[in-house]
matplotlib code that plots the C-alpha trace (Angstrom):
import matplotlib.pyplot as plt

x = [-10.7, -13.8, -14.3, -10.9, -8.7, -5.0, -2.1, 0.4, 1.1, 4.3, 4.0, 1.2, -0.9, 0.5, -0.8, -0.2, -2.5, -1.0, -3.5, -5.5, -8.7, -8.5, -7.7, -10.7, -12.9, -11.5, -12.1, -15.7, -16.5, -15.1, -16.2, -12.7, -12.8, -9.4, -8.8, -6.3, -4.4, -2.3, 1.5, 1.1, 0.9, -2.5, -2.7, -5.6, -5.6, -8.9, -9.8, -12.2, -12.7, -9.3, -7.5, -6.1, -6.2, -3.5, -4.0, -1.5, -2.4, 0.3, -2.0, -4.9, -2.5, -0.2, -2.1, -0.9, -2.8, -1.7, -3.9, -2.5, -4.1, -4.3, -2.1, 0.9, 4.0, 5.9, 8.9, 9.2, 9.2, 12.0, 14.2, 14.0]
y = [-52.2, -52.0, -48.6, -47.2, -45.8, -46.5, -45.8, -48.3, -51.1, -50.5, -54.0, -56.3, -54.3, -50.8, -48.8, -45.3, -42.8, -39.7, -38.6, -35.7, -36.7, -40.2, -38.8, -36.4, -39.4, -41.3, -38.5, -38.1, -41.8, -42.5, -39.2, -38.1, -34.5, -32.8, -29.2, -27.5, -24.6, -22.3, -23.0, -26.2, -29.8, -31.1, -34.7, -37.0, -40.6, -42.4, -45.9, -48.1, -51.7, -53.2, -50.5, -47.0, -44.3, -41.7, -38.5, -35.7, -32.4, -29.8, -27.8, -28.5, -29.9, -31.9, -34.6, -38.0, -40.9, -44.3, -47.2, -49.5, -52.9, -55.5, -57.7, -55.3, -57.3, -54.8, -57.1, -57.2, -53.4, -53.2, -55.4, -53.2]
z = [-21.5, -23.7, -25.3, -24.3, -27.1, -27.1, -29.5, -28.3, -25.9, -23.9, -22.4, -21.4, -19.0, -19.8, -22.6, -24.0, -25.8, -27.3, -29.9, -28.5, -30.2, -28.7, -25.2, -25.5, -26.4, -23.4, -21.0, -22.2, -22.3, -18.9, -17.2, -16.4, -15.1, -15.3, -14.5, -16.8, -15.2, -17.3, -17.1, -15.1, -16.0, -14.9, -13.8, -12.9, -11.8, -12.4, -11.2, -13.2, -12.2, -12.1, -14.1, -13.5, -16.1, -15.7, -17.6, -18.1, -19.8, -20.7, -22.9, -25.3, -28.0, -25.6, -23.7, -22.6, -21.1, -19.7, -18.9, -16.2, -16.1, -13.3, -15.5, -15.5, -14.5, -12.3, -12.0, -15.8, -15.9, -13.2, -15.4, -18.4]

ax = plt.figure().add_subplot(projection="3d")
ax.plot(x, y, z, "-o")
ax.set_aspect("equal")
plt.show()
């Protein structure tokens, strides 16, 4: 997805971002509004075109983001 920052490809259609700076850029660039509540893991699923962006925030230094594309082969994932 154009303009989306990733750290690694888990498999075709499933990507992971773990660097806080990149996740902050993604949330700004794609207008992802996530409410962080103390002592809770905040989650947000955002749909853009044919992809979903799943954001997890534990605290300001521990953030995780997955991009799930339309080309994700679920059957391939189940076999792993």
